[in-house]
RODO-2510 file (C-alpha; in nm, 4 decimals, decimal comma):
residues 496
     n   res          X          Y          Z
     1     m     9,7994     9,6505     8,6476
     2     y    10,0550     9,6156     8,3604
     3     y    10,1162     9,8459     8,0658
     4     k    10,1306     9,7572     7,7019
     5     s    10,2762     9,9360     7,4025
     6     t    10,0365    10,0745     7,1392
     7     r    10,2698     9,9427     6,8729
     8     d    10,3199     9,5946     7,0301
     9     s    10,0636     9,4412     7,2594
    10     g    10,3149     9,1766     7,3626
    11     v    10,5048     9,4361     7,5697
    12     k    10,4261     9,4015     7,9324
    13     v    10,5774     9,6411     8,1907
    14     t    10,4863     9,7684     8,5390
    15     s    10,3813    10,1221     8,5934
    16     a    10,7230    10,2018     8,7382
    17     e    10,8918    10,0797     8,4218
    18     a    10,6486    10,2693     8,2017
    19     i    10,7044    10,5955     8,3885
    20     a    11,0790    10,5598     8,4121
    21     q    11,1092    10,4651     8,0464
    22     g    10,8639    10,7232     7,9192
    23     i    10,8029    10,5652     7,5748
    24     s    10,8248    10,2077     7,4582
    25     k    11,1412    10,1055     7,2686
    26     d    10,9280    10,0336     6,9639
    27     g    10,8116    10,3947     6,9491
    28     g    10,4679    10,3107     7,0922
    29     l    10,3092    10,4723     7,3919
    30     f    10,2330    10,2823     7,7134
    31     v     9,8647    10,2245     7,7996
    32     p     9,7120    10,0348     8,0956
    33     s     9,6200     9,6764     8,0177
    34     g     9,2684     9,7536     8,1449
    35     i     9,0982    10,0768     8,2492
    36     p     9,0024    10,0314     8,6244
    37     k     8,6538    10,1021     8,7359
    38     l     8,5169    10,3208     9,0101
    39     s     8,1662    10,2727     9,1397
    40     l     7,9490    10,5894     9,1709
    41     d     7,9592    10,5487     9,5456
    42     e     8,3454    10,5572     9,5314
    43     i     8,3414    10,8697     9,3099
    44     i     8,0958    11,0431     9,5441
    45     s     8,3074    10,9433     9,8486
    46     l     8,5828    11,1716     9,7160
    47     r     8,3833    11,4794     9,8113
    48     d     8,4942    11,4351    10,1740
    49     m     8,8631    11,4037    10,0872
    50     s     9,1331    11,6563    10,0221
    51     y     9,2843    11,6707     9,6690
    52     p     9,5971    11,4733     9,7703
    53     e     9,3679    11,2057     9,9187
    54     r     9,1590    11,1951     9,6065
    55     a     9,4719    11,1668     9,3916
    56     a     9,6060    10,8784     9,6073
    57     l     9,2891    10,6761     9,5736
    58     i     9,2839    10,7132     9,1957
    59     f     9,6508    10,6485     9,1551
    60     s     9,6147    10,3262     9,3602
    61     k     9,3987    10,1880     9,0724
    62     y     9,6746    10,2458     8,8141
    63     l    10,0035    10,2254     9,0050
    64     t     9,9443     9,8822     9,1572
    65     d    10,3214     9,8146     9,1959
    66     f    10,3467    10,1150     9,4187
    67     s    10,2819    10,0773     9,7895
    68     n    10,0241    10,3063     9,9562
    69     a    10,3118    10,4751    10,1345
    70     e    10,4878    10,5477     9,8081
    71     i    10,1766    10,6910     9,6488
    72     r    10,0983    10,9125     9,9479
    73     y    10,4617    11,0286     9,9459
    74     c    10,4103    11,1481     9,5882
    75     t    10,0728    11,3060     9,6333
    76     d    10,1296    11,4673     9,9753
    77     n    10,4528    11,6380     9,8541
    78     a    10,3214    11,7489     9,5140
    79     y     9,9803    11,8921     9,6006
    80     t    10,0456    12,1442     9,8654
    81     d     9,9543    12,5073     9,9225
    82     k    10,3231    12,5884     9,8974
    83     a    10,3182    12,4922     9,5267
    84     f     9,9591    12,5957     9,4517
    85     d     9,7914    12,9189     9,5480
    86     t     9,4773    12,7468     9,6685
    87     e     9,4298    12,4723     9,9242
    88     n     9,1916    12,3051     9,6783
    89     i     9,4746    12,2768     9,4199
    90     c     9,2245    12,3590     9,1394
    91     e     8,9076    12,5637     9,1616
    92     i     8,5685    12,5443     9,0016
    93     a     8,4068    12,8808     8,9007
    94     h     8,0390    12,9017     8,8048
    95     l     8,0376    13,0968     8,4817
    96     f     7,6725    13,0946     8,3902
    97     d     7,3761    12,8682     8,4354
    98     g     7,4984    12,5053     8,4340
    99     t     7,8493    12,5960     8,2990
   100     y     8,1550    12,5666     8,5182
   101     m     8,5150    12,6718     8,4657
   102     l     8,7707    12,4163     8,6011
   103     e     9,0586    12,6374     8,6805
   104     l     9,3694    12,4294     8,6365
   105     w     9,6200    12,7146     8,6549
   106     h     9,6735    12,7771     9,0251
   107     g    10,0183    12,6128     9,0260
   108     p    10,3669    12,7649     9,0248
   109     t    10,3781    12,8269     8,6368
   110     c    10,0139    12,9287     8,6035
   111     a     9,9158    12,6561     8,3527
   112     f     9,7333    12,3312     8,3718
   113     k    10,0568    12,1371     8,3161
   114     d    10,1414    12,2023     8,6781
   115     m     9,8696    11,9576     8,7821
   116     a    10,0748    11,6750     8,6456
   117     l    10,4318    11,8139     8,6408
   118     q    10,4366    11,8979     9,0121
   119     i    10,3930    11,5212     9,0841
   120     l    10,5819    11,3692     8,7923
   121     p    10,9280    11,4195     8,9496
   122     y    10,8109    11,2242     9,2578
   123     l    10,6705    10,9509     9,0328
   124     v    10,9861    10,9266     8,8233
   125     t    11,2289    10,9204     9,1114
   126     t    11,0195    10,6794     9,3083
   127     s    10,9942    10,4532     8,9956
   128     v    11,3668    10,4565     8,9396
   129     k    11,4307    10,3724     9,2951
   130     k    11,1800    10,0876     9,2870
   131     l    11,3550     9,9437     8,9824
   132     g    11,6973     9,9627     9,1490
   133     v    11,8314    10,1822     8,8657
   134     s    12,1429    10,3876     8,9519
   135     k    12,1573    10,5859     8,6247
   136     k    12,0889    10,9609     8,5999
   137     v    11,7471    11,0194     8,4448
   138     v    11,7533    11,2645     8,1535
   139     i    11,4215    11,4228     8,0952
   140     l    11,3763    11,5262     7,7330
   141     v    11,0901    11,7614     7,6555
   142     a    10,9310    11,9243     7,3540
   143     t    10,7029    12,2102     7,4402
   144     s    10,4517    12,4408     7,2699
   145     g    10,4920    12,6730     7,5685
   146     d    10,3446    12,5530     7,9003
   147     t    10,4868    12,2013     7,9359
   148     g    10,8457    12,3259     7,9210
   149     k    10,8254    12,5703     8,2104
   150     a    10,6141    12,3306     8,4199
   151     a    10,8628    12,0476     8,3623
   152     l    11,1570    12,2737     8,4336
   153     e    11,0009    12,3981     8,7533
   154     g    10,9045    12,0493     8,8647
   155     f    11,2486    11,8835     8,7993
   156     k    11,4585    12,1856     8,9038
   157     d    11,7499    12,0488     9,1205
   158     v    11,5789    11,7097     9,1720
   159     e    11,8647    11,4718     9,2640
   160     g    11,9489    11,2151     9,0044
   161     t    11,7820    11,4031     8,7099
   162     q    11,8718    11,6321     8,4277
   163     i    11,6171    11,8081     8,2054
   164     m    11,6486    11,9442     7,8549
   165     v    11,3623    12,1421     7,6881
   166     f    11,3181    12,2322     7,3210
   167     y    11,0697    12,5001     7,2189
   168     p    10,9726    12,6582     6,8822
   169     e    11,1604    12,9933     6,8609
   170     d    10,8634    13,1825     6,7229
   171     g    10,5854    12,9723     6,8595
   172     v    10,5490    13,0649     7,2265
   173     s    10,4268    13,3834     7,3979
   174     a    10,6736    13,6398     7,5347
   175     m    10,5836    13,5402     7,8879
   176     q    10,6278    13,1690     7,8181
   177     k    10,9678    13,2350     7,6636
   178     k    11,0685    13,4456     7,9616
   179     q    10,9577    13,1740     8,2078
   180     m    11,1742    12,9160     8,0322
   181     t    11,4838    13,1159     7,9450
   182     t    11,5217    13,2513     8,3049
   183     q    11,4775    12,9067     8,4627
   184     e    11,6928    12,8497     8,7722
   185     g    11,8492    12,5167     8,8630
   186     g    12,1751    12,3393     8,8099
   187     n    12,0298    12,0491     8,6163
   188     v    11,8215    12,2361     8,3537
   189     g    11,8759    12,3327     7,9983
   190     v    11,6559    12,5160     7,7438
   191     c    11,7100    12,5472     7,3736
   192     a    11,4945    12,7076     7,0933
   193     i    11,4575    12,5409     6,7514
   194     k    11,3918    12,6992     6,4158
   195     g    11,0663    12,5216     6,3471
   196     n    10,7294    12,4567     6,5006
   197     f    10,6135    12,2383     6,7943
   198     d    10,5566    11,9363     6,5669
   199     d    10,9221    11,9648     6,4638
   200     a    11,0345    11,9729     6,8255
   201     q    10,8086    11,6776     6,9184
   202     n    10,9198    11,4630     6,6234
   203     g    11,2865    11,5379     6,7030
   204     v    11,2412    11,4383     7,0670
   205     k    11,0572    11,1183     6,9790
   206     a    11,3221    11,0257     6,7286
   207     i    11,6045    11,0943     6,9742
   208     f    11,4352    10,8616     7,2312
   209     t    11,4690    10,5617     7,0032
   210     d    11,7940    10,6469     6,8375
   211     n    12,0508    10,3730     6,9092
   212     e    12,3468    10,5951     6,8898
   213     v    12,2063    10,8452     7,1425
   214     v    12,0826    10,5668     7,3746
   215     s    12,4261    10,3982     7,3621
   216     s    12,6058    10,7266     7,4357
   217     l    12,3793    10,7820     7,7368
   218     e    12,4408    10,4345     7,8722
   219     k    12,8161    10,4838     7,8456
   220     n    12,7814    10,7942     8,0617
   221     g    12,5508    10,6223     8,3178
   222     k    12,2316    10,7991     8,1981
   223     m    11,8881    10,6994     8,0653
   224     f    11,6076    10,8939     7,9006
   225     s    11,2557    10,9621     8,0291
   226     s    10,9942    11,2052     7,9297
   227     a    10,7835    11,4846     8,0814
   228     n    10,5550    11,5202     7,7794
   229     s    10,2204    11,3545     7,7933
   230     i    10,3609    11,0611     7,5921
   231     n    10,4763    10,9518     7,9454
   232     w    10,1976    10,7727     8,1357
   233     g    10,3214    10,9457     8,4476
   234     r    10,2280    11,2785     8,2890
   235     l     9,8881    11,1650     8,1736
   236     a     9,7627    10,9724     8,4749
   237     p     9,7607    11,2821     8,6998
   238     q     9,5318    11,4580     8,4561
   239     i     9,2628    11,1921     8,4946
   240     i     9,2466    11,2842     8,8606
   241     y     9,1156    11,6368     8,8229
   242     y     8,8142    11,5201     8,6141
   243     v     8,7171    11,2558     8,8622
   244     s     8,7784    11,4946     9,1510
   245     s     8,5736    11,7758     8,9901
   246     y     8,2678    11,5507     8,9448
   247     a     8,2716    11,4731     9,3175
   248     q     8,3290    11,8432     9,3976
   249     l     8,0247    11,9438     9,1836
   250     v     7,8166    11,6927     9,3768
   251     k     7,9552    11,8313     9,7070
   252     n     7,8719    12,1844     9,5965
   253     g     7,5124    12,0865     9,5159
   254     e     7,5601    12,1763     9,1513
   255     i     7,4728    11,8227     9,0164
   256     k     7,3003    11,5169     9,1608
   257     p     7,4965    11,1958     9,2034
   258     g     7,4869    11,0062     8,8721
   259     e     7,3904    11,3124     8,6712
   260     k     7,5872    11,3334     8,3502
   261     i     7,8066    11,6228     8,2548
   262     n     7,9879    11,7406     7,9387
   263     i     8,3531    11,8154     7,9463
   264     v     8,5032    12,0720     7,7051
   265     v     8,8830    12,0870     7,6597
   266     p     9,1028    12,3108     7,4501
   267     t     9,3657    12,0756     7,3172
   268     g     9,6364    12,0267     7,0567
   269     n     9,8208    11,7148     7,1602
   270     f     9,5033    11,5366     7,2757
   271     g     9,6352    11,4508     7,6188
   272     n     9,4092    11,6695     7,8354
   273     i     9,0963    11,5434     7,6618
   274     l     9,2199    11,1865     7,6590
   275     a     9,2429    11,2165     8,0383
   276     g     8,8686    11,2995     8,0350
   277     y     8,8049    10,9886     7,8303
   278     y     8,9859    10,7743     8,0845
   279     a     8,7760    10,9377     8,3605
   280     k     8,4642    10,8513     8,1647
   281     e     8,5685    10,4916     8,1180
   282     m     8,6495    10,4681     8,4906
   283     g     8,2855    10,5504     8,5703
   284     v     8,2458    10,9267     8,5826
   285     p     7,9068    11,0022     8,4303
   286     v     8,0076    11,1918     8,1196
   287     n     7,7685    11,2682     7,8333
   288     k     8,0053    11,4139     7,5683
   289     l     8,3757    11,5059     7,5420
   290     i     8,3978    11,8238     7,3379
   291     c     8,7367    11,8799     7,1687
   292     a     8,8141    12,2481     7,1070
   293     s     9,0737    12,3519     6,8481
   294     n     9,2041    12,6786     6,7103
   295     s     9,2729    12,7324     6,3349
   296     n     9,4998    12,4287     6,3453
   297     n     9,1842    12,2199     6,3400
   298     v     9,3284    11,8793     6,2479
   299     l     9,1501    11,7155     6,5443
   300     t     8,8134    11,8762     6,4604
   301     d     8,8357    11,7377     6,1047
   302     f     8,9374    11,4012     6,2313
   303     i     8,6568    11,3635     6,4869
   304     e     8,4079    11,4743     6,2201
   305     t     8,5356    11,2602     5,9344
   306     g     8,7582    10,9751     6,0692
   307     v     9,0399    11,1024     5,8504
   308     y     9,3560    11,2397     6,0088
   309     d     9,5370    11,4691     5,7664
   310     r     9,8216    11,6887     5,8703
   311     n     9,8820    11,8014     5,5081
   312     r     9,7491    12,1538     5,5628
   313     s     9,8681    12,5017     5,6485
   314     f    10,0153    12,5513     5,9825
   315     y     9,8957    12,8654     6,1681
   316     t    10,0774    13,0558     6,4371
   317     t     9,7848    13,1721     6,6612
   318     i     9,7210    13,3650     6,9775
   319     s     9,6640    13,0236     7,1517
   320     p    10,0177    12,8880     7,0829
   321     s     9,9947    12,5902     7,3077
   322     m     9,7452    12,4443     7,0662
   323     d     9,9497    12,5183     6,7516
   324     i     9,9972    12,1460     6,6759
   325     l     9,9226    11,9210     6,3747
   326     i    10,0469    11,5899     6,5108
   327     s     9,8475    11,4921     6,8180
   328     s    10,0470    11,2177     6,9827
   329     n     9,8048    11,1063     7,2433
   330     l     9,5404    11,0255     6,9824
   331     e     9,7372    10,6954     6,9344
   332     r     9,6321    10,5830     7,2782
   333     l     9,2663    10,6412     7,2107
   334     l     9,2756    10,4566     6,8814
   335     y     9,4518    10,1660     7,0428
   336     h     9,1687    10,1230     7,2917
   337     l     8,8885    10,1838     7,0352
   338     s     9,0431     9,9330     6,7891
   339     g     9,0337     9,6567     7,0454
   340     e     9,4044     9,6856     7,1170
   341     n     9,4864     9,6084     6,7498
   342     d     9,8525     9,6973     6,7401
   343     s     9,8918     9,6053     6,3743
   344     l     9,6298     9,8706     6,2864
   345     i     9,8115    10,1260     6,4955
   346     r    10,1395    10,0465     6,3199
   347     e     9,9717    10,0738     5,9844
   348     w     9,7972    10,4053     6,0580
   349     f    10,0970    10,5812     6,2071
   350     a    10,3373    10,4532     5,9497
   351     s    10,0957    10,6101     5,6990
   352     l    10,0959    10,9367     5,8985
   353     k    10,4756    10,9407     5,8850
   354     e    10,4961    10,8532     5,5145
   355     t    10,1943    11,0316     5,3663
   356     g    10,0775    11,2652     5,6378
   357     k     9,7404    11,1045     5,6721
   358     y     9,5397    10,7977     5,7676
   359     k     9,1812    10,6875     5,7866
   360     v     9,0358    10,4782     6,0699
   361     t     8,7904    10,1933     6,0165
   362     d     8,4203    10,2601     6,0182
   363     e     8,3874    10,0720     6,3434
   364     v     8,6407    10,2894     6,5164
   365     f     8,4875    10,6013     6,3657
   366     e     8,1460    10,5132     6,5151
   367     k     8,2997    10,4721     6,8594
   368     i     8,4667    10,8151     6,8299
   369     k     8,1403    10,9826     6,7337
   370     k     7,9629    10,8204     7,0270
   371     d     8,1895    10,9879     7,2855
   372     f     8,3360    11,2920     7,1155
   373     c     8,2261    11,6181     6,9468
   374     a     8,4521    11,8826     6,8142
   375     g     8,4767    12,2397     6,6895
   376     y     8,7256    12,5102     6,6253
   377     c     8,7451    12,8965     6,6136
   378     s     8,9611    13,1670     6,4565
   379     d     9,1763    13,4247     6,6446
   380     a     8,9102    13,6865     6,5774
   381     e     8,6418    13,4685     6,7308
   382     t     8,8651    13,3935     7,0297
   383     k     8,9202    13,7663     7,0925
   384     d     8,5567    13,8372     7,0596
   385     l     8,4714    13,5619     7,3147
   386     i     8,7266    13,7019     7,5713
   387     k     8,5660    14,0501     7,5402
   388     r     8,2039    13,9271     7,5679
   389     v     8,2628    13,7036     7,8642
   390     f     8,4543    13,9719     8,0502
   391     e     8,1928    14,2403     7,9846
   392     r     7,9030    14,0154     8,0690
   393     y     8,0408    13,8010     8,3559
   394     y     8,3508    13,9938     8,4588
   395     y     8,5406    13,6643     8,4115
   396     l     8,8715    13,6836     8,2248
   397     c     8,9712    13,3890     7,9950
   398     d     9,3043    13,3306     7,8477
   399     t     9,3333    13,2685     7,4757
   400     h     9,3103    12,8868     7,5057
   401     t     9,0251    12,8733     7,7515
   402     a     8,8416    13,1170     7,5286
   403     v     8,8673    12,8726     7,2378
   404     a     8,6901    12,6137     7,4580
   405     v     8,4095    12,8508     7,5603
   406     k     8,3489    12,9573     7,1999
   407     v     8,3426    12,5999     7,0794
   408     y     8,0998    12,5064     7,3590
   409     e     7,8684    12,8023     7,2583
   410     d     7,8685    12,6704     6,9033
   411     y     7,7918    12,3188     7,0301
   412     v     7,4950    12,4281     7,2259
   413     k     7,3527    12,6284     6,9303
   414     k     7,3964    12,3297     6,7032
   415     t     7,2679    12,0553     6,9330
   416     g     7,0448    12,2295     7,1915
   417     d     7,2205    12,0124     7,4533
   418     k     7,1821    12,1830     7,7948
   419     t     7,3715    11,9124     7,9982
   420     r     7,5717    12,0780     8,2768
   421     t     7,9163    12,1364     8,1451
   422     l     8,2661    12,1560     8,2853
   423     i     8,5184    12,3638     8,0758
   424     a     8,8852    12,3079     8,1261
   425     s     9,0456    12,6474     8,1947
   426     t     9,4072    12,5811     8,1065
   427     a     9,6074    12,8944     8,1731
   428     n     9,6059    13,2211     8,3728
   429     p     9,5231    13,5177     8,1373
   430     y     9,8483    13,6923     8,2458
   431     k    10,0528    13,4468     8,0531
   432     f     9,9086    13,6007     7,7334
   433     s     9,8607    13,9518     7,8435
   434     g     9,9213    14,1124     7,5089
   435     s     9,6602    13,9010     7,3252
   436     v     9,4031    13,9396     7,6117
   437     l     9,4474    14,3168     7,6202
   438     d     9,4034    14,3275     7,2433
   439     a     9,0834    14,1343     7,2789
   440     l     8,9648    14,3862     7,5337
   441     g     9,0447    14,6804     7,3016
   442     e     9,3447    14,7858     7,5166
   443     a     9,6367    14,6784     7,2923
   444     d     9,9749    14,8431     7,3403
   445     a    10,2285    14,7439     7,0721
   446     n    10,5122    14,9433     7,2394
   447     a    10,4850    14,7783     7,5805
   448     d    10,7002    14,4875     7,6980
   449     e    10,5463    14,1731     7,8577
   450     f    10,5697    14,3100     8,2082
   451     e    10,4211    14,6533     8,1165
   452     l    10,1352    14,4483     7,9562
   453     v    10,0877    14,2564     8,2736
   454     d    10,0585    14,5871     8,4716
   455     k     9,8135    14,7252     8,2213
   456     l     9,5929    14,4047     8,2252
   457     n     9,5941    14,4287     8,6079
   458     k     9,4553    14,7883     8,5900
   459     v     9,1955    14,6934     8,3284
   460     s     9,0742    14,3700     8,4898
   461     g     9,1510    14,4108     8,8588
   462     m     9,2593    14,0405     8,8553
   463     e     9,5550    13,9674     9,0884
   464     v     9,8911    13,9167     8,9118
   465     p    10,0409    13,5796     9,0075
   466     k    10,3562    13,6115     9,2154
   467     s    10,5574    13,3806     9,0003
   468     l    10,4958    13,5934     8,6934
   469     d    10,5547    13,9191     8,8722
   470     e    10,8945    13,7947     9,0028
   471     l    11,0138    13,7263     8,6474
   472     k    11,0828    14,0983     8,6038
   473     s    11,4069    14,0741     8,8001
   474     k    11,5263    13,7367     8,6621
   475     q    11,8226    13,7177     8,4299
   476     v    11,7941    13,5348     8,0991
   477     r    12,0177    13,2245     8,1134
   478     f    11,9404    13,0375     7,7888
   479     v    11,9677    13,2128     7,4441
   480     q    12,0707    12,9351     7,2012
   481     s    11,8682    12,8554     6,8993
   482     i    11,9420    12,5680     6,6610
   483     d    11,8012    12,4193     6,3339
   484     k    11,5370    12,1586     6,3950
   485     n    11,7632    11,8986     6,2187
   486     d    12,0422    11,9592     6,4683
   487     m    11,8600    11,8432     6,7826
   488     k    12,0273    11,5017     6,7937
   489     q    12,3807    11,6484     6,7767
   490     y    12,2817    11,9055     7,0362
   491     v    12,1692    11,6357     7,2804
   492     l    12,4825    11,4209     7,2160
   493     k    12,7054    11,7204     7,2777
   494     t    12,5181    11,8343     7,5819
   495     l    12,5076    11,4929     7,7506
   496     a    12,8588    11,3819     7,6570
***
């Protein structure tokens, strides 16, 4: 299995090279040269395996330059009950008839990013070792909240690595900010920017391909890699939980082998739902992939019209991890759906950069409509959903998961589709205690983030994650904030 660049199909690298490099030198994203297939029998056979065993089997289809021993080293060390609070790594809760919550937040930072970022350090260091590279790997990250903390925790004090995280100063929750700014570790760095997530993401992508920065790193014996989902090593682990969950639903007797399911994903950068697409293409029986957005509904409009247009108002919402107008991983999907037409990809994304919009061909648009549906909801609708679900089912959603549930409700009303459905639950509600309490009618404007956690615990009875509770006593280490245009100089100065 080799990997191509979405901007140049002539590029051909191994998975180790793709993971170590993070992004192609031409600015494209690495994609597999072919999507491997799993037979239904292979998928069902996963039901008798542990999560690390399931992950190893699926990784073996993509990381063909890794030995079985190397893959098992990565999966066995990442997916343990020391890192996750459940032996199953992720859990499936039955919300109501035929609807299931895929809880992806049982890791150390209480967000779905842990599912990939607990294993990425093992994938990166193994890749670098395989390639015989002696340089220190600098992990550069832009975050809308959850990726930053999960990456910091995953790479904390990992030998031969250094990690730098940029986050929008006013675009993350108080708890997300506290998680990042108190991060321990001798190889970590965190910096706020005056701007939004798109500004941070654009800055990081530009730095990756900036010759001056790359030359400076080489002189100092360093190289860049990424922990954002632009890195294939971040995206591949997300495919696993969709394949695994299908097998688990069969094992639990919730669906019959071969029965189709819908998958609903709250997403901003399109990585989490793209992983569902890869799972579908591998052979998981999926009916529809339902893309859920908040008021920053650029993806909803695109899926419904075939026109991607970021020339619109940007909203700071109560689901901040989805406050994104440039969805990087969409590029991978369009590359596949266009028949790997790299010239089209270059044309569309040059137009996005220059004019803020592009329109896909009718052929590509028809393929999108075949697999995807989309919807969005406002903050008010998100809060209403949190309250209704809690009162009716005594199940507490965070502000991102609630977007997905609301969009799914709207989808069912519109289509009448009663296919059994898996909803990606992406964060523990305690990460957004203030907004969740507000939704429940228990807002307290004078309380700090930890008083809010205590209050939500009393209201809901839901156990407070140990990792969040321990933040109370941690000292803030990182307080710097810079202009979005100063990111390059900050990186050059920090890495000199």
